[in-house]
C-alpha positions as CSV (number, residue, x, y, z in Angstrom):
1,M,-12.4,18.9,26.0
2,A,-15.6,17.0,26.5
3,G,-14.2,13.5,26.2
4,F,-15.0,10.8,23.7
5,D,-18.5,10.0,22.5
6,I,-18.2,6.2,22.4
7,P,-21.5,5.4,20.8
8,R,-20.8,7.8,18.0
9,I,-17.3,6.3,17.4
10,L,-18.8,2.8,17.3
11,R,-21.5,3.9,14.8
12,A,-19.0,5.6,12.5
13,S,-16.6,2.6,12.5
14,S,-17.2,0.3,9.6
15,I,-15.1,-1.7,7.2
16,R,-16.4,-3.0,3.8
17,Y,-14.1,-5.2,1.7
18,G,-15.8,-7.3,-1.0
19,G,-18.4,-9.4,0.8
20,L,-16.9,-8.6,4.2
21,R,-18.8,-6.1,6.3
22,V,-17.8,-5.3,9.8
23,R,-19.2,-2.5,12.1
24,G,-18.6,-1.1,15.5
25,A,-16.1,-2.6,18.0
26,P,-15.1,-5.6,15.7
27,A,-14.2,-3.0,12.9
28,I,-12.0,-1.2,15.3
29,L,-10.3,-4.4,16.5
30,L,-9.9,-5.6,12.9
31,G,-8.2,-2.3,12.0
32,A,-5.9,-2.4,15.0
33,S,-4.9,-6.0,14.2
34,A,-4.2,-5.1,10.6
35,I,-1.8,-2.3,11.8
36,V,-0.1,-4.7,14.2
37,L,0.2,-7.3,11.4
38,A,1.8,-4.8,9.1
39,V,4.3,-3.6,11.7
40,G,5.2,-7.3,12.4
41,G,5.7,-7.9,8.7
42,M,8.0,-4.9,8.4
43,R,10.0,-6.1,11.4
44,V,10.4,-9.5,9.7
45,L,11.6,-7.9,6.5
46,V,14.0,-5.6,8.3
47,A,15.5,-8.6,10.2
48,A,15.7,-10.7,7.0
49,A,17.1,-7.9,4.8
50,P,20.8,-8.9,5.1
51,T,20.0,-12.4,3.7
52,L,17.1,-11.6,1.5
53,G,19.1,-11.3,-1.7
54,D,20.7,-14.7,-1.2
55,T,17.4,-16.2,-0.3
56,L,15.7,-14.9,-3.5
57,R,18.6,-16.1,-5.7
58,E,18.4,-19.6,-4.2
59,A,14.6,-19.6,-4.6
60,A,15.0,-18.6,-8.3
61,K,17.5,-21.4,-8.8
62,L,15.2,-23.9,-7.1
63,V,12.3,-22.9,-9.4
64,E,14.5,-23.2,-12.4
65,A,15.6,-26.7,-11.3
66,V,12.0,-27.8,-10.8
67,R,10.8,-26.4,-14.1
68,S,13.7,-27.6,-16.2
69,D,13.0,-29.3,-19.5
70,R,14.3,-32.6,-18.5
71,P,12.4,-35.6,-19.9
72,R,10.3,-37.2,-17.2
73,L,10.0,-40.9,-16.7
74,K,6.7,-42.4,-17.8
75,A,4.9,-44.6,-15.3
């Protein structure tokens, strides 16, 4: 095995998303940070899974209370 061709890897690394264009080392770092962020998000969801149902029910009740058709006081 000859090893890595770093300049070739950097030239081939690019990210285009809408108006965002990133090439080279920043693209590699952005991709790695996106993976780390996704793993962290999954860990949070796994940790919150036991209480997630109750939390969503309470959030739905809160939205219903805020959006109720109660008459509002006129200022």
